[in-house]
C-alpha positions, 0 to 999 in steps of 0.5 A: 151675355147679359139679358135684360128682361123688361118689367111687367106693365104693373111694375111700370105703372107703379113707377109712373104713379110714384113719379107723378105723385113725386112731381105733384108733391113738389108742385104742392110744396111750391104752391103752399104759400100761394094757397095760404095767401089766397085763403088769408085774402079770402078770409080777410074779405069775409071778415071785413065789415064792408063785405056784403052778405052775398059776397061773404056767402060766396066766399064761404062756399068757395072756401069749403069747396077747395082742397089743397094739393097735399090732401091728395098725396095718397089718392088715386092718380085720377083723383090727384090729377083732377084736383091738381088741374081744378081751380082752387080758391077762386075768388069769383067766377070771372067768365060770368062776372057782370057789371050791375051798378055804379055809385059814388060819393064825394069827399072834401080833403081840404077846406079849400073847396077840394072835391074828390069823387070816388066811384064803386062799380058793383057786379052780380057776384058781390065783388066791386071795384073802386075808382077815383075821378080826378080831383076838382072834377065832376062825378058826372064825367063817370056817371055818364059812362054807366049805361055804356058798361052795364051788363058787361064783364069788367074783366074785359078792361081794354075792350070797355076802355075803347068803348068809353075813352071817346067821352074823356078829354084833357084836364079834369074831363079825363077823370071819368074815363080814368076813374072807371078804368081804375075800378075795372082793374080793381075788379079784374084783380079781385076776380082772379085773386091777383094784384093789379101790378101782376096783370100789367106784366109784373113789377120792377119794385116792391116800394114806390118812391114818393116826392112831397112838398116843403113844409108850409111857410111864408117867404115874406115873414119867414120863421127860419128856425121853424122851417128848418125844424119842419123840414127836418121832420119831413126828411128824417121822421117822415122819410121823404127822399125827394121834395118839391117847392114853388119858386113862383112870383107869388112867393116873392110878390111882396117885393117891389120891382120884380115884374113888369105889367103885373098890376094890369092882372090884379082885378079879374077873378081867378075863374074868369076866362080873361083872368091871369090864371086862365090866360096862356103864357104867351099872351100875358106880356108879363116880364120878370125883371133882373131884380125878380130873377135875383129874388127867385135865385135867393129863395132857391139858394136858401132852400138848398142851404136847408136841405142840401144837394143830396135831396132831389128838389123839383120846382113848380108854380112859376107864373104865366110868362112867355118862353123868353122869360121862362128861359131867363128864369130857368137859367137863374135857377140852373145853379141849384141843380133842380130835379125839374122845372114843371109846366113852365108852359102849357103842355100843347105848346110843343115847339116852344117847350122844345126851345125851352128844353134846349136852352136850359141845363135843368130838366123840363117836365109836363103832362098832368093835364094830358089825356091819352097817350097820343099827345105824350107820343108827340112830345116824346117824338121831338123830345120837347121835355126831359121828363113826362108827368102824367096824372093817372086820373086824367091820362086814361087810367092805369094801363094807358099811363103804363103805355105812356111810360113804356113809350117814353122809355123807348125814347130815353125819357123818364116818367114821374107821376102827378097825384092829388087825391084819395088813397084810391087813386094813389094806390092805382098810381102805385100799381102803375109805378111798380110795373113801369121801369122808367118811373122816377117818383110819385107825388104825395101832396101836403094834404095827404102827408100832413093830414092825419086821417087821409090814410084812414079813408081806406083799409089795406086788405093785407094789413100793410101800411100805405106809406112808410118812410117816404115810400109806398108799399106795393102789395104782394098778394092783395087782389086788385088795388089792395084797399077797401073803403073805410066808410066810417072815416069817409062819412066824416069828410063829405063834400058839403053840397053832396050827400049822395053817399053811394046812393042809387044812380038809376037815372044813369042806366039808359043809353040814349045816343049812338056813340059810333064816331064813324059811319061805315057801309051798310052790311048785306041783309042789314035792315036800314029802313031805306029800301022797301 
């Protein structure tokens, strides 16, 4: 008969210690690369010329205070467990983070009056967040929100968004709320030491497909050899796999007999409320003739002959004509298998968009001027278009745009993304696109693609290139948006009438209104001034 003698407590304790150290050793090995990446990110920020002194000192102190798990492999169990459960390499103290300031600068990306405001939200711990107000919008859309968020913790992104979202609207008026929301996510990512896409639930892709435009050309005086050479460069050297063009009345406007009623619209200025550009499609009574349809088709046929049919080709900028003419133009372009027909009607004309979508074989698309998810939901619920196209800098920011994409996915609708600004807004869009499954392609405008200094407006915090061969690189470990401003380059491209390069904005510190949108009953014990 075998008799098993239990081991004494000392032996059991020793075995447990060995087991725990073995487990912790495995954890340490698995986390070695993560710790290394965090240290490198902190060191990169310490060395960065734009990091202010208070932030640099804070990072140095946290670097000295942390030790790797491997250093405790021969320590007591108590010390080992204590170290393994401590916060190592924190880039800030998120629970005590407070917003202290908002400043801005305005850039001019092109000599056409292009206006691109950037905002910077500062905190009490030296870290800051970057955001971008929608192109051609007013920085005051963001500055008016400053008093609503001062003293708040920027890591409470959703709560702060709910406080400020009432102050946005469709078009450029959504730019302030969206820009602030971007900056809050950048701050939260830096505070916790993770990329924005990670806080959105992870990523579906490590590279984001971009769509760009055909090289600049004049259809009225076409230099075919130059155009073909420029297009080859766009595809082969720059590496874009998706293009966009403008089969618009403007491109064929030099040809007589293409429209009915066009001369009536020649005189008013572009910005006038009664101008052609500001009159909605059903009210222009502009008609496209059979000759006009033929010329649009001839132009599209030429473009396809140059780029082939493997490259998706999107279409935009058609002109202001009603749904009947939209259908006629769409059918004339159907044979060229275009990726989408963009904004043929104004986005809120849901019923007419649905008629157009059901009449054509080419996908329809809209969304760059829509603020918040609610209007996108209405469009999705009736499948008014085949593809959504939000601009993150109008739609409400990063999370709101992801919600739009997620809802569209449930309805079987894809999402491309509009983007026309600096690398700050671009990177916010990249993080959102990486985290959204039904994403198709992100816009990169000609002013970005063919602009040699556009990418130099920022510096990536992990050394990666912003764009390579028609794809945006999604940062692996770089916290927040993964970029910092290159102030030397920014100062070369100011908007001519605005010299306030991140100057103090104290005039926007005070909140002067009661912002609630509804009034409830008074609470018991609440001082109202009505009862004495």
